[in-house]
N, C-alpha and C positions, 0 to 999 in steps of 0.2 A: 708165611713160611711154615712148613710143617715141623714137627718135633725133631726129626732126624737132621733137617737143615739147621735148626737152632743149635743142636748139640755139636754139629760140625763147626758152626760159626764160633761157638764158645771155645772149641779146641784150637781155633786159629788165633794167632796173635793179632793185635790191632793193626799192625803194618800189613799183614797178609789180608786181613778183612778189607782194609782200605784199597789195597792193590786190586783185589778181586772186584770190588764195587766199581773202581775206575775202569777196569777192562770191560765190565758188563755195560757201563755207560758209553763205551766207545771213545774214551778220552785217552790222550797220550800224557806222558809225564810232563811235557812242555805245556800242554793245555792247562793242567792243574797248577803248575808253577806260575803261569801267567795270571790265572785267576786269583790265586792266593798271594801273588806278588812275592814269591819266594824263588830261590834258585832251584834248578832241576836236581842238583846234587842234594839239596835239603829234602826234597820230596822222595828221592831214592833212599835217603837215610831213614826217613819215617817208614817207608814201605818195607825196608829190610830189617827193621827193628834194631837199628844201630844206636838208637837213643837209649840211654840208661834209664830203664823204667822206674827204678827206685828214686832217681834224682832228676826227674823232669822239671824243667823250670815252668813258670807260669806261662811264658810265651810258647814253649813247646806244647804244653797242653792245649793252649789256644789254637795253635796250628793244627793239631790233630782234630780238635772239635770242628774247626772251620772246614778242614778237608772232608771230614765225615759229612757235614751238612751239604757240601758241594756235590759229593757223589751219592747223596741221599741214603746214607747209613744212619740208622736210628741213633738218636742221642742216648737212649737208654742202654744200647749195647756198649757205647763208649764209656758211659758212666759205670756200667757193670765191670768193664775191663779195668778202669781206674780203681774201683773199689777192690776188685780181686787182687790187684797188684799192690794194694796198700798205698797207692799214690795219693788218694784223697780219703778223707774221713767220711763215714756215713753222716747223712744230714741229721742234725739234732733239732728237736723241737725247742723253740725258744719261747719261754713263757714271758708275757709282758710283766713288767714291774708294777707293783701295786703301791700307790702312794696314798697316804692319809692326809686329807686336806682339812684343816681346822679353820673354821670361819672366825674372823676376829670381829668382836662386837664392841660397840662403844660402852657397853656395860662392864667390860673387862677392866679390872683395876689397873693393870699395867698400861693399857691403852689410854685410860683417862689420865693417869699420872704423867705420861709422856706428853699428852696433848696440853695439859695445864702448864707443864714446864716450858713447852715451846711458846705458848701464849705469853707467859710471864717474861721470857727472854726477849720476845719480839717487842713487847711494851717497854722493857728496859732499854733496848737499843733505840727505840724511837725517842724516848725521853732524853737519853744521852745526846742524840743527834740535835734535838731542839735546844738543849742547854748549850751545846757547843756553837750552834748557829747564833743564838742570842749573845753569848759571850764574845764571839768574834765580831758582831756588829757594834757592840758597846765599845770595844777597843778601837774600832775604826773611827767612831764618832768622837771619842775622847782625844784622838791624836790629830784630828783635822782642825786647823786654825784658820779663821777668816782672814783673807788678805785684802789689802787696799790696792786698788788699781789706779794708776796714774795715767791720764791721757793728755795729750797736747792737741789743742784745737787751733786751727788756722782759718782765717777768713780770706776768701779769694779777693776781696776788695783791698784789704790792707796787705802791704808787703811785709809788714812786721808780724811776727808770730806772737800770739797771745798764749801764755801758759796758764792753764787752769788745772788745779789739782782738786779732784773731787773723789769722794768715796763711792764705793759700789752702791751704798744705800741711797746716796744722792742721785745717782744715775737711774736707779730703779724708780725712785719717787718721781722724777721728771717724765719717764716713759708712761707712767700710769696716770 
């Protein structure tokens, strides 16, 4: 575009600019509405600048940008319009945050102190666990009492039953 055409475009509103681009592309309002999945009335509102330029919603700005892309209007022209109307703020350069990373060394006194404290606590817990395990086994051994088992033996040849009382130790001695 030459300079005169650019100045004329800047004098046009965004709606007029989009309408002219649509007509140059040979598209109807319905064609644009079908492509953008909007109603024909919504496209006419955009082209006639019935949208409040100061209070455009994010969706409305998106409709305008998508419409401009569809009819091949430069994104820079749309951005310039939004900036001139105060709809969007100029892009600001964002500087990355700087972080200071300090390496932790085993020579650091705090690290050594915490490490030793953790080792001592772990050893103490192991010793307590072993103590409780032994104490629990001693209690079980002290409360168990040997019992005497009484069995009755019968012989198939005799019809009378013989009663024998023997201890568990006697039964064990006979098996071995």
